[in-house]
C-alpha positions in Angstrom: 16.3 -20.1 20.3 13.8 -17.7 21.9 10.9 -17.2 19.4 8.0 -14.8 19.5 5.2 -15.9 17.1 3.0 -13.4 15.4 -0.2 -14.3 13.5 -4.0 -14.0 13.5 -6.1 -16.3 11.3 -6.5 -20.1 11.0 -3.9 -20.1 8.3 -1.3 -19.3 11.0 -2.4 -21.9 13.5 -0.4 -24.9 12.0 2.7 -22.7 12.0 2.1 -21.8 15.7 1.8 -25.5 16.5 5.0 -26.2 14.6 6.9 -23.6 16.6 5.5 -24.8 19.9 6.5 -28.4 19.2 9.9 -27.6 17.5 12.1 -27.7 20.6 12.8 -24.0 20.4 11.6 -21.7 23.2 8.3 -20.1 22.4 8.3 -17.1 24.7 5.3 -15.1 23.5 2.5 -14.8 21.0 1.3 -11.6 19.3 -2.1 -11.5 17.7 -4.8 -8.9 16.8 -7.2 -7.7 19.4 -10.5 -9.6 20.0 -13.2 -8.6 17.7 -17.0 -8.9 17.6 -18.1 -11.8 15.3 -21.2 -13.6 14.2 -24.9 -12.6 14.3 -24.7 -11.7 18.0 -21.5 -9.6 17.5 -20.0 -11.1 20.6 -16.3 -10.6 21.3 -14.3 -13.5 20.0 -10.6 -14.3 20.2 -8.5 -14.7 17.0 -7.8 -18.2 15.8 -4.3 -18.0 17.0 -5.3 -16.9 20.5 -7.8 -19.7 20.7 -5.1 -22.1 19.6 -2.8 -21.0 22.4 -5.6 -21.8 24.9 -6.5 -25.2 23.3 -2.9 -26.2 23.2 -2.4 -25.3 26.8 0.6 -23.1 26.0 1.9 -21.2 29.0 3.1 -18.1 27.2 2.0 -14.4 27.3 -0.4 -13.4 24.5 0.0 -9.7 23.4 -2.9 -8.0 21.6 -1.8 -4.4 20.9 -4.2 -1.9 19.4 -1.2 -0.3 17.7 2.1 -1.9 16.8 3.7 1.5 17.3 2.7 1.7 21.0 5.8 2.1 23.2 4.4 0.0 26.0 4.0 -2.9 23.4 7.6 -2.4 22.4 8.7 -2.7 26.1 6.7 -5.9 26.4 8.4 -7.4 23.4 11.9 -6.3 24.6 11.2 -7.9 28.0 10.8 -11.3 26.3 14.4 -11.1 25.0 13.5 -12.6 21.7 16.1 -14.0 19.3 13.5 -14.2 16.4 10.1 -13.1 15.4 8.2 -15.7 13.4 5.4 -13.9 11.5 2.6 -15.7 9.7 -0.5 -13.9 8.3 -0.1 -10.8 10.5 0.3 -7.1 10.1 3.1 -5.1 8.5 5.7 -4.6 11.2 7.1 -1.0 11.7 10.9 -0.5 11.8 10.7 0.0 15.6 9.4 -3.6 16.0 11.7 -5.1 13.4 14.7 -3.7 15.3 13.9 -5.7 18.5 14.9 -9.4 17.9 18.6 -10.3 17.8 18.4 -12.3 14.6 15.6 -10.5 12.9 12.1 -11.5 11.8 11.1 -14.2 9.4 7.9 -14.3 7.4 6.1 -17.0 5.4 4.7 -16.2 2.0 2.7 -18.6 -0.1 4.4 -17.9 -3.4 7.8 -18.2 -5.0 9.0 -14.7 -4.3 9.6 -12.3 -6.0 6.6 -13.6 -7.9 3.2 -12.6 -6.4 4.2 -10.1 -3.8 1.1 -8.9 -2.0 -2.1 -9.9 -0.1 -3.6 -12.6 -2.4 -0.8 -14.7 -3.9 -2.7 -18.0 -3.8 -5.7 -16.6 -5.7 -3.7 -14.7 -8.4 -1.4 -17.7 -9.0 -4.5 -19.8 -10.0 -6.2 -16.9 -11.9 -3.1 -16.5 -14.0 -3.0 -20.2 -14.9 0.2 -21.1 -13.1 0.9 -24.8 -12.6 3.4 -24.4 -9.8 3.7 -22.2 -6.7 5.5 -22.6 -3.4 6.4 -21.4 0.0 9.0 -18.8 0.7 10.6 -18.1 4.1 12.3 -14.7 4.1 13.7 -12.0 6.4 11.3 -9.1 6.9 12.4 -5.7 5.7 10.7 -2.3 5.5 9.7 -3.1 1.9 6.7 -5.5 1.8 7.6 -9.1 0.7 11.1 -7.9 -0.5 13.4 -9.3 2.2 16.3 -11.8 1.7 15.1 -15.4 1.1 16.1 -18.1 3.5 14.3 -21.1 2.1 11.9 -21.8 -0.9 10.0 -25.0 -1.6 8.0 -25.6 -4.8 4.5 -27.0 -4.8 2.6 -28.3 -7.9 -1.0 -26.9 -8.4 -3.6 -29.5 -9.3 -5.4 -29.0 -12.6 -8.8 -28.7 -10.9 -7.5 -27.2 -7.6 -9.3 -24.1 -6.3 -7.8 -21.3 -4.2 -9.5 -22.6 -1.1 -8.1 -26.1 -1.6 -4.6 -24.8 -2.3 -4.9 -22.6 0.8 -5.4 -25.7 2.9 -2.5 -27.5 1.5 -0.1 -24.5 1.9 -1.3 -23.9 5.4 0.4 -27.2 6.4 3.4 -26.9 4.0 4.3 -23.4 5.3 4.5 -24.7 8.8 7.0 -27.4 7.8 9.2 -25.0 5.9 9.1 -22.4 8.7 10.5 -24.9 11.2 13.2 -25.8 8.7 14.2 -22.2 8.4 14.2 -21.6 12.2 16.3 -24.7 12.7 18.7 -23.5 10.0 19.0 -20.1 11.6 19.7 -21.6 15.0 22.4 -23.9 13.5 23.8 -21.1 11.3 23.4 -23.2 8.2 20.9 -21.0 6.4 22.3 -18.2 4.2 20.0 -15.3 3.3 19.9 -14.6 -0.5 18.7 -11.2 -1.8 15.6 -11.3 -4.0 16.2 -10.6 -7.6 14.6 -7.6 -9.3 13.7 -9.8 -12.3 10.3 -11.5 -12.4 8.6 -9.4 -9.8 4.8 -9.6 -9.9 2.0 -8.3 -7.7 -0.9 -10.0 -6.0 -3.2 -7.3 -4.7 -6.1 -8.0 -2.4 -9.2 -9.2 -4.4 -12.5 -7.3 -4.2 -15.9 -8.7 -4.9 -16.0 -7.2 -8.3 -12.9 -9.1 -9.3 -15.0 -12.2 -9.6 -17.1 -10.8 -12.5 -16.9 -13.0 -15.6 -16.0 -11.5 -18.9 -17.4 -14.1 -21.4 -15.4 -12.6 -24.2 -12.3 -14.1 -22.7 -11.2 -17.7 -23.5 -12.7 -20.7 -21.7 -9.4 -21.6 -20.0 -9.0 -18.1 -18.6 -12.6 -18.0 -17.3 -12.1 -21.4 -15.7 -9.0 -20.2 -14.0 -10.9 -17.2 -12.7 -13.6 -19.5 -11.3 -10.9 -21.6 -9.6 -8.9 -18.7 -8.3 -11.8 -16.9 -6.8 -13.3 -20.0 -5.1 -14.3 -19.5 -2.3 -13.7 -15.7 -2.1 -14.7 -13.4 -3.7 -16.4 -16.0 -5.9 -17.0 -15.9 -9.7 -20.3 -14.6 -10.9 -22.3 -13.5 -13.9 -25.7 -12.0 -14.5 -28.6 -14.3 -15.5 -32.1 -13.1 -16.1 -31.2 -9.9 -14.3 -29.9 -11.6 -11.2 -26.6 -12.7 -9.8 -25.5 -16.2 -10.6 -22.4 -17.6 -8.8 -20.3 -20.2 -10.6 -18.3 -22.4 -8.4 -16.9 -25.0 -10.8 -16.6 -25.4 -14.5 -14.7 -27.4 -17.1 -13.5 -26.5 -20.6 -15.9 -28.0 -23.2 -15.3 -28.8 -26.9 -18.3 -26.8 -28.1 -18.2 -23.4 -29.9 -20.7 -20.6 -29.8 -21.3 -16.9 -29.2 -19.6 -15.6 -26.0 -22.0 -15.6 -23.0 -24.7 -17.6 -24.9 -26.0 -21.0 -23.8 -25.1 -23.5 -26.5 -26.0 -26.7 -24.6 -28.7 -27.3 -21.9 -30.1 -30.7 -20.9 -30.8 -32.3 -17.5 -28.1 -34.9 -18.0 -25.2 -33.2 -19.6 -25.9 -29.9 -17.9 -25.2 -26.4 -19.0 -22.6 -25.3 -21.7 -21.9 -21.6 -22.4 -19.9 -20.2 -25.3 -16.9 -17.9 -24.6 -14.5 -15.8 -26.6 -12.5 -19.0 -27.3 -14.1 -22.4 -26.8 -16.9 -23.1 -24.3 -17.4 -23.9 -20.6 -19.6 -26.6 -19.0 -20.8 -25.2 -15.7 -20.6 -28.0 -13.2 -21.7 -26.2 -10.1 -23.7 -22.9 -9.8 -25.7 -21.0 -7.2 -28.6 -18.7 -8.1 -29.1 -15.7 -5.8 -30.6 -16.7 -2.5 -30.4 -20.4 -3.3 -28.1 -23.3 -2.4 -25.4 -24.7 -4.7 -26.5 -27.1 -7.3 -25.2 -29.0 -10.3 -25.4 -27.6 -13.8 -27.9 -30.4 -14.7 -30.1 -29.5 -11.7 -30.0 -25.9 -12.6 -31.1 -26.6 -16.2 -33.9 -28.9 -14.9 -35.1 -26.6 -12.1 -35.0 -23.3 -14.1 -35.8 -24.6 -17.6 -32.7 -23.1 -19.1 -32.9 -23.0 -22.9 -30.3 -22.8 -25.7 -29.8 -19.2 -26.8 -30.2 -17.7 -23.3 -27.5 -15.1 -22.5 -25.3 -14.6 -19.5 -23.7 -11.3 -18.5 
């Protein structure tokens, strides 16, 4: 099968490697244009483009400024693709979707139709789910709404953060993608329309989404901390400055929401919530490095009764 791979960030690289090693004919790669990065703002290739070079793949790399450009369409058509494999890329216009013979498949890190959108991994954890998965589906004009080819479930660890789950699913989605491509080539995969029941959204997270509302329960706040780690990061105000909270565990204590109810240099820092309490395991004051809750108490002389938020 002649496959064109489309993707940009590091999340897509294992899938690119999988396609390249699958035995199918990788005939081209599409990724975003090089962009200035870092302090020097020097032009840098995308992670996918860099991977093509490091793997020594002898395939054309297309970097269109616009997916609607007719010259780009002509380049794609010249590759005579059977399939587009799309991982962490842009929304494809109808004119591009019409090119491959068998259509375009996308990999989504949730059990569709749940968590359609840009941030399914984060919202899955924020909402306290214990299970997620990987869905391979056919792209359609409606975002994340195409027919499903394969789904595989993945358990979420009790302490797992969005960043940690991201790394696990990065590998899992590559495995499932190859299964789907093999199945399409063999004619053994049957597309199943998505149900209209159980549809939920996972919109892109902004920095303000990490703000902690101490009136919520300890479990909900802990899930927010896990789900926004590493981005955008959970935070609260403390002594008029921003305090990031990277890890916390539910504590048995009780106290007024947002108030320090326990502070010692061995046990660490415990804060009351709307229901229960949280022990803050890892925090980061503004302009400082990460530190344990105990080191924070010791270094900043935190006292019982201080308020957060």
